[in-house]
Backbone bond lengths (Angstrom), bond angles and torsions (degrees), N, CA, C in turn:
res aa  C-N    CA-C-N  psi(-1)  N-CA   C-N-CA  omega(-1)  CA-C   N-CA-C  phi
1 M - - - 1.444 - - 1.529 108.48 -
2 A 1.273 117.36 136.04 1.459 122.81 -178.20 1.524 110.27 -74.13
3 A 1.345 114.84 153.02 1.469 120.16 177.60 1.527 108.98 -68.81
4 A 1.316 115.57 149.75 1.463 120.69 179.10 1.519 109.46 -61.96
5 K 1.330 115.54 150.05 1.450 121.06 -179.56 1.532 110.45 -57.26
6 G 1.362 115.39 130.96 1.461 119.67 179.73 1.515 113.79 90.50
7 T 1.326 118.69 -0.75 1.469 121.36 177.54 1.522 108.58 -117.41
8 M 1.311 114.95 165.80 1.466 119.89 -179.82 1.522 108.76 -113.72
9 P 1.338 116.66 151.30 1.463 119.27 175.44 1.526 110.40 -57.41
10 P 1.332 118.12 154.90 1.468 120.94 -174.82 1.531 115.02 -61.83
11 N 1.328 118.98 -26.41 1.474 120.57 -178.32 1.525 112.98 -101.42
12 A 1.302 117.95 8.91 1.463 121.08 -179.16 1.525 110.34 -61.30
13 G 1.331 116.37 131.81 1.452 121.16 176.82 1.514 114.87 82.67
14 K 1.329 117.96 7.40 1.468 120.14 -178.08 1.529 112.72 -98.38
15 G 1.325 117.17 17.33 1.467 120.36 178.77 1.516 111.46 -74.88
16 R 1.337 115.13 -170.01 1.466 119.82 177.70 1.513 110.62 -63.37
17 K 1.314 115.48 149.24 1.459 120.54 175.94 1.520 109.07 -70.73
18 P 1.343 117.70 147.80 1.464 119.88 178.27 1.534 111.28 -56.54
19 G 1.337 115.22 138.24 1.455 120.39 179.09 1.521 114.25 89.41
20 T 1.330 117.11 -7.47 1.462 120.38 178.45 1.523 108.42 -70.59
21 P 1.354 118.31 123.52 1.462 119.99 -177.78 1.530 111.36 -67.58
22 N 1.305 115.57 148.30 1.450 122.82 175.68 1.532 108.69 -67.72
23 K 1.325 117.81 139.67 1.472 121.95 -178.49 1.528 110.93 -59.34
24 F 1.316 117.20 -40.55 1.462 121.21 179.55 1.526 110.90 -62.46
25 T 1.336 117.46 -42.89 1.464 121.79 178.84 1.522 110.76 -60.70
26 I 1.320 117.11 -42.81 1.465 121.43 178.80 1.526 110.37 -61.56
27 E 1.334 116.67 -43.12 1.465 120.66 -179.35 1.527 111.39 -65.56
28 I 1.324 117.77 -42.16 1.468 121.28 179.08 1.523 110.44 -63.58
29 K 1.335 117.35 -45.32 1.466 120.25 178.69 1.521 110.76 -59.63
30 S 1.312 117.37 -40.60 1.461 121.14 178.53 1.526 111.12 -62.84
31 M 1.329 116.82 -42.76 1.465 120.32 179.09 1.529 111.18 -64.11
32 V 1.331 117.22 -41.02 1.463 121.09 179.18 1.522 110.12 -63.96
33 E 1.334 117.00 -42.61 1.464 120.80 177.99 1.527 110.84 -61.39
34 Q 1.328 117.55 -42.90 1.463 121.02 179.40 1.527 110.95 -64.76
35 A 1.336 116.33 -42.80 1.464 120.04 179.19 1.527 110.75 -63.48
36 L 1.334 117.15 -40.37 1.461 120.94 178.40 1.529 110.46 -62.17
37 Q 1.313 117.75 -43.42 1.458 120.48 179.10 1.530 111.07 -63.84
38 Q 1.335 117.60 -40.50 1.463 121.11 178.89 1.531 111.68 -67.00
39 A 1.344 116.42 -30.54 1.466 120.69 -179.46 1.522 112.50 -79.89
40 G 1.331 118.21 -12.49 1.458 120.29 177.98 1.515 114.81 125.49
41 G 1.315 118.07 2.30 1.466 121.25 174.58 1.514 113.33 61.70
42 V 1.322 115.76 -128.82 1.470 122.16 -175.98 1.527 110.92 -61.67
43 K 1.321 117.91 -41.29 1.470 120.49 179.64 1.528 110.81 -59.74
44 Y 1.335 116.31 -40.94 1.463 120.68 178.98 1.531 110.54 -63.74
45 L 1.334 116.74 -45.75 1.466 120.02 179.65 1.525 111.05 -63.27
46 A 1.318 117.46 -39.84 1.463 120.68 178.40 1.529 110.36 -63.14
47 Q 1.317 116.84 -40.26 1.468 120.48 178.17 1.521 110.50 -65.54
48 Q 1.329 116.85 -40.14 1.465 120.39 178.08 1.524 111.36 -64.64
49 A 1.329 116.81 -34.99 1.466 120.58 177.76 1.525 110.51 -61.28
50 E 1.330 116.67 -35.63 1.463 120.68 178.39 1.521 111.87 -79.73
51 D 1.340 116.35 -45.16 1.465 120.83 -175.00 1.526 113.30 -76.51
52 N 1.323 117.21 -35.67 1.467 122.89 -175.21 1.521 110.47 -134.89
53 P 1.338 117.85 66.14 1.464 119.13 -174.01 1.525 114.26 -60.46
54 A 1.324 118.56 -35.38 1.468 119.73 -179.25 1.530 110.57 -64.59
55 A 1.322 116.38 -45.70 1.467 119.87 179.67 1.528 110.88 -67.01
56 F 1.330 116.28 -39.19 1.462 119.62 -179.98 1.525 110.79 -64.49
57 L 1.328 116.93 -44.64 1.461 120.18 -179.86 1.525 111.57 -68.47
58 A 1.331 117.95 -30.67 1.468 120.51 174.36 1.530 109.78 -63.46
59 L 1.328 116.23 -41.19 1.463 120.51 177.09 1.524 110.76 -63.65
60 V 1.319 116.67 -46.40 1.464 121.12 178.72 1.529 109.70 -58.95
61 G 1.326 116.63 -41.95 1.452 121.11 179.87 1.510 113.71 -60.76
62 K 1.324 117.23 -29.41 1.464 121.04 178.44 1.522 112.24 -81.04
63 L 1.316 117.23 -18.07 1.458 120.69 -175.03 1.519 114.89 -100.06
64 V 1.317 117.42 -23.22 1.466 119.59 -176.79 1.523 110.43 -78.34
65 P 1.311 117.78 151.00 1.467 120.50 179.30 1.529 111.14 -62.94
66 R 1.315 115.95 149.78 1.469 121.17 179.80 1.523 111.89 -66.31
67 D 1.326 117.18 -27.45 1.466 120.47 -177.31 1.524 112.37 -94.11
68 L 1.307 116.68 24.85 1.453 121.97 -177.96 1.529 110.87 -72.57
69 N 1.309 116.50 129.64 1.459 121.71 172.39 1.521 107.01 -90.96
70 H 1.320 117.73 129.63 1.461 119.15 -176.68 1.525 110.82 -145.38
71 R 1.339 112.89 162.59 1.462 120.79 176.09 1.529 106.59 -143.68
72 V 1.332 116.31 127.40 1.465 121.89 178.17 1.517 108.18 -104.58
73 T 1.336 116.69 126.39 1.457 122.66 -179.88 1.517 108.35 -120.77
74 E 1.318 116.12 130.15 1.456 119.95 176.11 1.519 108.45 -77.52
75 T 1.324 116.81 134.96 1.457 122.59 178.67 1.526 108.16 -121.76
76 P 1.313 117.93 164.26 1.469 119.10 177.12 1.529 109.96 -57.86
77 G 1.307 117.00 113.74 1.455 121.62 178.03 1.510 114.97 81.13
78 G 1.318 119.39 8.57 1.457 118.43 -178.99 1.514 113.81 -175.41
79 F 1.309 115.20 -146.41 1.458 120.73 -178.33 1.523 109.45 -152.26
80 L 1.322 115.65 162.88 1.458 122.82 176.50 1.524 106.68 -134.07
81 V 1.320 115.82 127.60 1.458 120.75 175.77 1.524 107.11 -112.70
82 E 1.331 116.18 118.92 1.458 121.77 176.29 1.523 106.43 -105.80
83 F 1.329 116.85 136.43 1.454 118.59 -176.59 1.518 111.18 -142.96
84 S 1.326 114.40 157.81 1.453 121.04 174.41 1.519 108.19 -149.03
85 S 1.306 115.25 149.37 1.460 121.54 176.93 1.514 106.54 -149.81
86 G 1.302 116.22 -173.63 1.455 120.31 177.81 1.522 112.72 -65.23
87 Q 1.338 117.04 -12.53 1.459 120.65 -177.24 1.522 113.16 -102.81
88 G 1.318 118.76 0.97 1.458 119.71 177.56 1.512 112.12 138.80
89 V 1.331 115.10 -169.96 1.462 122.16 -179.31 1.518 109.27 -127.67
90 G 1.317 116.59 162.15 1.456 120.23 177.87 1.506 110.59 -175.63
91 E 1.330 115.13 -176.57 1.455 120.37 177.65 1.512 109.66 -151.12
92 V 1.333 114.91 155.22 1.460 122.67 178.21 1.514 106.69 -132.82
93 Q 1.326 116.67 132.20 1.465 121.57 177.13 1.519 107.58 -112.62
94 G 1.317 116.43 146.96 1.461 120.03 178.96 1.506 110.47 -147.80
95 A 1.322 114.49 158.45 1.458 121.32 179.01 1.519 109.04 -93.99
96 R 1.312 116.30 146.01 1.456 121.22 176.92 1.509 107.17 -74.61
97 A 1.327 116.19 133.42 1.464 120.76 178.02 1.517 108.81 -83.69
98 D 1.314 117.42 132.34 1.465 121.83 176.74 1.525 108.14 -92.44
99 H 1.330 114.69 109.66 1.473 119.40 -179.03 1.493 109.06 -115.37
């Protein structure tokens, strides 16, 4: 039976709070973190940056904030990315891939 006009169903508004992560998303992130640790963690990512720079930079591009201020400088044999955001400053250096 439908609720009377002007009233709300008894469970209206009892869903998840805004910003609450989906359980599946949390589980996938956990699995990715575990796989990264098993593959070698930071050393593995550093090796991927050298071996597969395009894929590594695509990953970095998905993780950095949208409001990131950055500057890319070409260096002999590579590049330097300097960046800053509301959370701090840093830099990333990489080697140019010879294709």
